C-alpha positions, 0 to 999 in steps of 0.5 A, spaced: 243 265 728 241 262 722 242 269 718 249 269 721 250 262 720 248 263 712 253 269 712 259 266 715 258 260 710 257 265 704 264 268 706 268 262 708 269 254 708 267 252 715 265 246 719 258 245 722 261 244 729 266 250 728 260 254 725 255 252 731 261 254 736 262 261 733 255 262 733 254 260 740 259 266 742 253 271 740 247 274 744 241 277 741 240 284 743 233 288 740 234 296 740 228 300 739 228 306 734 232 312 736 235 308 742 243 307 742 247 301 741 253 305 743 254 312 745 260 317 743 265 317 749 263 310 752 268 304 751 265 299 745 265 292 748 262 288 742 262 287 734 255 286 732 251 283 726 245 286 724 239 281 723 233 286 722 233 294 722 238 299 720 243 303 724 247 309 723 254 310 726 256 317 726 260 322 730 259 329 733 264 334 732 266 340 737 261 345 734 255 340 735 255 337 727 253 330 726 258 326 721 255 319 719 261 314 717 256 309 715 249 306 715 248 298 717 242 294 715 241 286 715 247 282 714 252 288 715 256 289 721 257 295 726 262 297 731 267 302 733 273 298 731 278 303 734 274 303 741 273 295 740 280 293 739 284 298 743 279 299 749 279 307 748 273 311 748 268 311 742 269 316 737 262 314 734 255 313 736 251 307 734 243 309 733 238 305 731 234 308 726 228 303 726 226 297 731 232 293 730 236 286 732 243 285 732 247 279 734 253 281 739 260 278 740 265 281 745 272 282 745 274 276 749 270 271 745 272 274 738 279 273 740 278 266 743 274 264 736 280 267 732 285 262 736 280 256 736 277 257 729 282 259 723 276 260 718 273 265 723 280 269 723 280 269 715 273 271 715 274 277 719 281 279 715 277 279 709 272 283 711 276 288 714 280 288 708 274 290 704 271 295 709 278 298 708 278 298 701 270 301 701 273 307 706 278 309 701 274 309 695 269 313 699 274 318 701 277 319 694 269 320 692 269 325 697 275 329 695 274 328 687 266 329 686 261 334 687 255 333 692 250 332 686 255 326 684 256 323 691 248 323 692 247 320 685 252 314 687 249 313 694 242 312 691 244 308 686 249 304 690 244 303 696 237 304 694 235 299 700 238 304 705 236 311 702 229 310 702 229 309 709 233 315 711 231 322 712 234 328 708 238 330 714 241 323 715 243 322 708 246 329 708 250 328 714 253 322 710 255 326 704 258 331 708 253 337 706 247 341 709 240 338 708 238 344 705 243 343 700 241 336 699 234 339 698 237 343 692 240 337 689 234 333 689 230 338 686 235 339 681 235 332 679 227 331 679 226 336 674 
């Protein structure tokens, strides 16, 4: 909980009482490597703050291909937001890529915190805006840059994540085959 409390203090001005109240809404869950926090089609009843490990949020299309939206590491949040907000079947699967620990808050407690603690509502609003901007920028990069450029940008921007992933996982994030990623990597090493 100390990691979550520090994260919140870095984002918003909040009283110790409000911070303590908000942190008490979370439960700690340990997830073993390769286990699932959420499976596509289930209802997502949580938002999670990662305190240890690495998660992958991905979807599987009708042909069985995996498409990774993002990876989450310590101090990042993870959820299927549409499923969480609208109680609809999850579009995404959330899988631990390492033994991981995550703090989970349910919908009821999150909404209660919004009503009782204005700083928390502000923090989530700002987080959502930043996330929206990041996804917009990623979409633009995906349609306006080459796979080589996207790979170089990924390893430059997220070196602490890239070193923990397989070629298949990175390729899924970049929207290319792992064979094509191997060609890119060989070309870059030369």
